[in-house]
N, C-alpha and C positions, 0 to 999 in steps of 0.2 A: 659346268659356271665352269669359265676363264682363275686362273691363276692371282692375277690381279684381283676380281671380284672378290675369290676372295681374304683374300687376307684384308682388303676393304675393309669388307663386311665380319672383321676379326678385328680391326683393327676400330669402328663401328662399340663394336658389344665391349671391348677392354678398354674402351676408354666409358661406355656409358655405366660399367661395372667396376670403376675406381670411382670414377663419380658420382659415384652413392653411397660411397662409402666415406667420402669429402662431407669433417666434421663441419656443419653451422654456427655461427661463432654470434650470439648476439649479447647486446649489450644493456645493461637497465637498471632506472634510476639516478643518480647524481652524478655524473660529467662535469670533470675538474676543467674549466677551457684557456681560466686565466694567474685563477689564481687556484692553491689548490690548500684545504678545510686546514689542512696543519704546518701550513706554514700560517694564521693568527697568532698573534706574538699578546704575551698576557697579558693581561695590567693596560693595555693600551690600545686596543679594536675593540670596540663595544659591540649594542648588537644591530644601529645604525649602519657601521661600516663594514664588520664578516655578512652583511646584508650584498650591499651595494657588491667587494669583492667576487661572494660566492651562490647569494641569490637567497630565493624563503628554502629553509630548508628543505632536509622529506620528511619528518616526522618532527615533530615539538612531543615533548616527555605531557603522559597525562599527567599529574602531578602535583611539577613543576615549570612554571614556563619557562625557568630559568635554563633553559637542556636542553638544543635542542642537537639535530643527531644528524647528517648527509649521510645516506647511504647508496650505494655504484653492487653490484652484479656482473660479474661476467658468467654463462651458461653456453655448452657446449655440446650440439646433437649431432648423432649420426645412426642416419638412417631413420628401422623406427624403435632405438634403442627410444628409452626415457632420457629428459637434459638431465646432461651432470655436473656441477656448478662449481668451477676451476677457481673463480677467485671467489672476492667478500670482505667485504670497507664497509666496516662503520662507523663512523670519523665523532664522536663526543663533542662538544663546546659545550659550555659549566659559563656559568655566569654568573654576576658577582649582583642579586639582587639589591642591595643600596643605591651603588654608578652604571650597573646595567652595562661595566666592563669584563673581558673576554678573564674568570678562572683557571678552566680547565677545556688543555683538551686533546684527547688521549683516539685515541686506533684503534680500532679492533678487525682484525685478520680470520677468517676463516679455519684457521688452526686456534680460534679462542672461546671459539662456539660449540654449544653443548647439548649433542640427541639429547628428544625431548620424550619419552615413554608414554604413551596417549593412552588414554585407559581407552576402551573398546567397549565398556558393557553400555547400554542406553535404561532412557526412565521408560517405564510401562506409562503407554497408553489408553487411559478406559476409553469404554467404547462399546459401539454392540460390533458383534464377533456372532459373521456371517458362518451356517451352518456349509455342510460342504452340496448336498440337494440346491441349497440359496447360490451357491457361486455356480451350482453348473449351470442355473436354468435362469440369473439371472436375475433379471426386475422381479419375476415372479412374485415375492415375497413380499412384494409395497406394494403391488393389483389389487388386494385383498386376501386373494387367493389361501390364502396364510395366514393364522392369526399376527394383532403386531402383539410383542414380547416388551417391546421398549418402552415401554412409562417407566418416567420417575432416570431412563437416563440419562447422567450432566451432559447439558444441551440441542435438549427434542423443549419442545412448548405442548406444556399442553393444553392435547384435543388436536394438537399437529395430524397429519393420517396423508403426510406427504410418500 
């Protein structure tokens, strides 16, 4: 191989390695175009004007229809690693029930979030457990060669011989 071909191959290889490590940035959720949620004026803007300026909210409170949330998030992903959240904004706009005017505008960022420890325990379900022999032989237990002992097990019908 000639020297220029080796340099060209090395340059292409280096570009591929560097290109593989470039983070891919993705934006999801609410994207402010003309107006920002934080610019809503307390006591002046109503539900209809907020909807005109910002559009429909990302989420509405389950228990209170007078609380709207505009949520946006930016993530980076490098090669095969898990995506990493680099920015998250949640703007909570609350309205007065009587006149539907903006009562408060609160902005929460990634620093305001809290990590929740999920409980990994599982609730056991009742059902027929297969023996090792039935697992190895597959459907032999259903064909009538072995006795059926699943009478009275929840989910079975009387006289069902499937």
